[in-house]
C-alpha positions in Angstrom: 6.9 1.4 32.3 5.0 -1.1 34.4 4.3 -4.2 32.4 1.2 -6.4 32.5 2.2 -10.0 33.2 2.1 -12.3 30.3 -0.5 -14.9 30.9 0.7 -17.6 28.5 4.0 -18.9 27.0 4.0 -17.8 23.4 5.1 -20.0 20.5 7.2 -18.9 17.6 4.2 -19.3 15.3 2.1 -17.0 17.4 5.0 -14.4 17.4 5.3 -14.7 13.6 1.7 -13.9 12.9 1.6 -11.2 15.7 4.6 -9.5 14.0 2.5 -9.3 10.9 -0.4 -7.9 12.8 1.9 -5.2 14.3 3.3 -4.5 10.8 -0.2 -3.9 9.6 -1.1 -1.8 12.7 1.8 0.6 12.0 0.3 1.4 8.7 -2.3 3.3 10.7 0.3 5.8 12.1 -1.0 9.3 11.6 -4.1 7.9 10.1 -5.9 6.2 13.0 -5.7 8.9 15.8 -7.6 9.5 18.0 -8.2 5.8 17.7 -5.5 3.2 18.3 -3.3 1.6 15.6 -4.6 -1.9 15.1 -3.7 -4.7 12.7 -5.5 -8.0 12.2 -4.5 -11.3 10.6 -7.1 -14.2 10.0 -5.9 -17.7 9.5 -8.1 -20.5 8.2 -8.3 -23.9 10.1 -5.3 -25.0 8.2 -3.1 -22.1 9.4 -3.1 -20.2 6.1 -3.6 -16.4 6.0 -6.9 -15.7 4.5 -7.6 -12.1 5.6 -5.8 -9.0 6.8 -6.7 -5.5 7.8 -5.6 -2.4 9.6 -7.6 0.5 11.0 -7.7 4.1 9.8 -10.1 6.6 11.4 -11.4 7.8 8.1 -12.0 4.2 7.0 -14.3 3.7 10.1 -14.3 -0.1 10.1 -11.9 -1.7 12.6 -9.0 -3.9 11.6 -10.6 -7.2 12.7 -13.8 -6.5 10.8 -11.8 -5.7 7.6 -9.8 -8.9 8.0 -12.9 -11.0 8.6 -14.6 -9.6 5.6 -11.6 -10.4 3.5 -11.6 -14.0 4.8 -15.3 -14.6 4.4 -16.3 -18.2 5.2 -12.7 -19.3 5.3 -12.5 -17.6 8.8 -14.8 -20.2 10.3 -12.9 -22.5 12.6 -9.8 -20.4 12.2 -7.7 -18.0 14.2 -7.5 -14.2 14.6 -4.3 -12.3 15.5 -4.7 -8.8 16.9 -2.2 -6.4 18.5 -5.1 -5.0 20.6 -8.0 -6.7 22.3 -11.2 -6.3 20.2 -13.8 -3.7 21.4 -17.0 -4.7 23.1 -18.8 -1.4 23.2 -20.8 0.7 20.8 -18.9 3.6 19.2 -18.8 4.7 15.6 -19.1 0.9 14.9 -20.7 -2.0 16.6 -18.8 -4.3 19.0 -16.0 -6.1 17.2 -16.1 -9.0 19.6 -19.6 -9.8 18.3 -18.3 -9.9 14.7 -15.5 -12.3 15.8 -18.0 -14.6 17.3 -20.4 -14.4 14.3 -17.5 -15.3 12.0 -16.9 -18.6 13.8 -13.3 -17.9 14.9 -12.1 -20.6 17.3 -8.9 -18.9 18.6 -8.0 -15.3 19.2 -4.5 -14.2 20.0 -4.0 -10.6 21.2 -0.8 -8.8 22.2 -2.4 -6.7 24.9 -5.6 -5.8 26.6 -7.4 -2.6 25.5 -6.6 0.2 28.0 -10.0 1.8 27.3 -11.9 1.5 30.6 -15.0 0.5 28.5 -13.2 -2.6 27.3 -10.1 -3.6 29.4 -10.4 -7.4 29.4 -14.2 -7.6 28.9 -13.9 -8.8 25.3 -11.5 -11.5 26.3 -13.9 -12.7 29.0 -16.8 -12.7 26.5 -14.8 -14.7 24.0 -13.8 -17.3 26.6 -17.3 -17.5 27.9 -18.4 -18.4 24.3 -15.9 -21.2 24.1 -13.2 -19.3 22.1 -9.6 -19.9 23.1 -8.2 -16.5 23.9 -4.4 -16.0 24.3 -2.9 -12.7 25.4 0.5 -11.3 25.9 2.2 -12.2 22.6 4.8 -9.4 21.8 3.1 -7.3 24.4 5.9 -4.8 24.9 5.9 -3.9 21.2 2.2 -3.5 21.2 2.1 -1.3 24.3 4.8 1.0 22.8 2.8 1.4 19.5 -0.3 2.6 21.3 1.1 4.4 24.3 -0.4 7.7 23.1 -3.9 6.2 22.8 -3.5 4.6 26.3 -2.7 8.0 27.9 -5.5 9.8 26.0 -8.3 7.2 26.4 -7.9 7.2 30.2 -7.1 10.9 30.9 -8.3 12.8 27.8 -4.8 14.4 27.7 -2.2 13.9 25.1 1.0 11.9 25.6 3.8 14.5 25.9 7.2 13.8 24.5 10.1 16.2 25.2 12.6 16.1 22.3 15.9 17.9 22.0 19.2 17.6 20.1 22.4 18.5 22.1 26.1 18.0 22.6 27.5 15.4 24.9 27.7 18.0 27.6 24.0 18.9 27.3 24.2 22.1 25.3 21.6 22.9 22.6 23.3 25.9 21.2 26.5 28.0 21.5 26.3 31.3 23.4 23.7 33.7 21.8 25.2 35.8 19.1 28.5 33.8 19.0 27.6 31.6 16.0 25.3 31.0 13.1 24.2 27.8 14.8 20.5 27.0 14.6 18.6 26.6 17.8 17.5 23.4 19.5 15.0 22.9 16.7 17.8 22.7 14.1 16.2 25.3 11.9 18.2 27.6 9.6 22.0 27.8 9.1 24.3 25.8 7.0 25.0 22.1 7.5 28.1 22.9 9.5 25.8 24.6 12.1 23.8 21.5 12.9 24.4 19.9 16.2 23.0 16.5 15.3 23.5 14.4 12.2 21.3 14.0 9.1 20.3 10.5 10.4 19.1 12.0 13.7 17.2 14.8 12.0 15.5 12.4 9.7 14.3 10.4 12.7 13.0 13.6 14.3 10.7 13.9 11.2 9.4 10.4 12.0 8.6 11.4 15.5 6.7 14.4 14.1 4.8 12.2 11.7 3.7 10.0 14.6 2.5 13.0 16.6 -0.7 14.9 16.4 0.8 18.2 17.5 4.1 20.0 18.0 4.8 22.8 20.5 7.4 25.5 20.8 7.7 28.9 22.5 7.4 32.1 20.5 11.1 32.8 21.1 11.9 29.9 18.7 9.7 31.5 16.1 11.4 34.9 16.5 14.9 33.5 16.5 14.6 30.8 13.8 11.5 31.3 11.8 10.7 27.6 11.5 7.8 25.9 9.7 7.3 23.1 12.3 6.0 20.7 9.7 6.0 17.0 9.1 8.4 16.6 6.2 8.3 12.8 5.8 6.0 13.0 2.8 3.9 10.3 4.4 0.1 10.4 4.4 -1.7 12.0 7.4 -5.4 12.1 8.2 -5.0 15.5 9.9 -2.3 18.1 9.5 0.3 18.3 12.3 -1.1 21.0 14.6 1.5 23.7 15.3 1.2 25.0 18.8 2.9 28.2 20.0 3.3 29.4 23.6 3.1 33.2 23.3 2.0 34.9 26.5 1.9 38.4 25.0 1.2 37.6 21.3 4.6 38.5 20.0 4.2 36.1 17.0 5.5 38.0 13.9 2.9 38.3 11.2 5.7 38.0 8.6 6.9 34.6 10.0 6.8 31.6 7.8 4.5 29.9 10.3 1.9 32.6 10.0 2.2 32.8 6.2 1.6 29.0 5.9 -1.2 28.8 8.5 -4.1 26.7 7.2 -6.1 26.5 10.4 -3.4 24.2 11.7 -1.7 26.8 14.0 -2.8 27.3 17.6 -1.4 30.1 19.8 -1.8 30.1 23.5 -1.5 33.5 25.2 -2.3 35.0 28.6 -2.5 38.6 27.5 -4.3 39.2 24.2 -4.0 42.6 22.5 -7.3 42.7 20.5 -5.8 44.1 17.3 -3.0 41.5 17.1 -5.4 38.7 18.0 -7.7 39.8 15.1 -4.8 40.0 12.7 -3.7 36.5 13.6 -7.3 35.1 13.3 -7.7 36.7 9.9 -4.7 34.7 8.8 -6.3 31.4 9.9 -4.7 31.2 13.3 -6.6 30.2 16.4 -5.8 32.2 19.5 -6.7 30.8 22.9 -6.3 32.7 26.1 -5.3 30.7 29.2 -4.0 31.8 32.7 -0.4 32.1 33.4 1.3 29.0 34.8 1.9 28.7 38.5 5.7 28.7 38.0 6.0 32.5 37.9 7.9 32.4 34.6 5.3 34.4 32.7 4.3 31.5 30.4 0.8 30.2 29.8 -0.3 27.4 32.1 0.8 24.2 30.3 -1.8 22.1 32.1 -4.5 24.2 30.6 -2.9 24.0 27.2 -3.0 20.2 27.4 -6.6 20.2 28.5 -7.5 22.3 25.5 -5.5 20.0 23.1 -7.2 16.9 24.6 -10.6 18.4 24.0 -9.5 18.7 20.3 -8.7 14.9 20.3 -5.0 15.5 20.2 -3.6 12.3 21.5 0.2 13.0 21.2 2.3 16.2 21.5 6.0 16.6 20.9 7.7 19.6 22.5 10.7 20.9 20.5 11.2 24.1 22.5 14.2 26.0 23.7 15.9 25.9 27.0 13.2 27.8 28.9 10.2 25.9 27.4 11.9 22.6 28.2 12.3 23.7 31.8 8.7 24.9 32.0 7.5 21.6 30.8 9.6 19.7 33.2 8.7 21.8 36.3 5.0 21.7 35.3 5.2 17.9 35.5 3.5 17.5 32.1 6.2 15.4 30.4 5.5 11.7 29.9 8.7 10.7 28.0 11.9 12.1 26.5 13.7 11.6 23.3 17.1 13.2 23.6 19.6 13.1 20.8 23.3 13.5 21.5 26.1 14.4 19.0 29.7 13.5 19.8 30.6 17.2 20.4 31.4 19.2 23.4 30.7 23.0 23.5 31.7 23.6 27.1 31.6 27.1 28.7 29.0 28.7 30.9 27.5 30.8 28.1 26.4 27.9 25.9 22.7 27.2 26.1 21.7 24.2 28.3 19.0 21.7 27.4 16.8 23.0 30.2 17.5 26.4 31.8 15.4 28.3 34.3 15.8 27.9 38.0 16.4 24.2 37.9 15.5 21.6 40.5 17.3 22.5 43.7 17.6 19.0 45.2 18.6 15.7 43.6 15.4 14.2 45.1 13.4 16.7 43.0 15.1 15.8 39.7 13.0 14.4 36.9 13.7 10.7 36.9 13.8 8.9 33.6 13.0 5.2 33.6 12.8 2.3 31.2 15.6 3.8 29.0 16.3 2.6 25.4 19.3 3.7 23.4 19.3 4.3 19.7 22.1 4.9 17.2 21.8 7.4 14.3 25.2 7.4 12.5 27.7 8.9 15.0 24.9 10.2 17.2 22.8 8.4 19.8 19.5 9.0 21.5 18.1 8.3 24.9 14.4 7.4 24.9 12.8 7.0 28.3 9.8 7.7 30.5 9.2 10.1 33.3 5.6 8.8 33.6 4.1 5.5 32.6 1.4 6.3 30.0 -0.5 3.2 31.1 -0.9 4.3 34.7 
């Protein structure tokens, strides 16, 4: 991803308190969306922590306001550390920059500017104009990663799309169909011997789900594996994980676990809706939305229209855990922002094994999806590649 230049040389003290602000901000994971995750630390004039806070959407008040309220008069003449520039516009709350000035804070340290076009540096300018020392760029990369979904959504009204898959070293997500009791790419069903990736990797997948607003698969995955598609971390969420199904002809089985557990958290996108089946699904608490077929000629609903609809629902992040054809459809549609690909130290080989992305495939190397800013992660014997096809800040 493109990086905003750091404007100052940070000190170890600034990094220390900013790490605490980021730690607080992460407590807002799955609780702050569609707002950003923000943590705040207030120091008195002697450099002691006198107030802390983090934002949750249900709590309404922003992190800096909570921290300043906790600090009270001790904030006067002190410093404020934030992982995100304070807001300067009217929303559900008043401008936080005004609260900072009213509290008598003399120094504000932020990790990054707010990507919201209504803010984007305006608060820092206001602080500096009022004589407050404003430092920016401390632990900027960590801060940008934390709020990349918010950055994409606040500028485009579309969710950040992460394509996730677990596979062998040779890029296979399953053995040949009918040859094994292996679960599919979702890792659902089957004994432990059938999993491709390790328990450590699968545990991390649940963390990705927890940090996402919605998960998407094709109806073929439901038919084959009967998954629940839930967040099994046990951690608190403000909204349930929205379970999204691509199902052009409404083949979703009424007896599937997903249908049986629907609590207005299942959304089915189709292109051809048989009225009786649609009514049966809606009676079970499932929302059915009809969209045109995609331009790829693969008979699937238009993913760009799907994302527009999810964005209108204030879904800021979507993780795709589809099979080989859904993965290809997402790539060729150009909707994928980042990938998180898990690899196990196994080789299936053979032409019949199922590849990560099937379909027609890109015909020229120049057309290939190019993954940038790669990070590698270890999960036991497995490893994962995290990278970006598109910068969420651009």
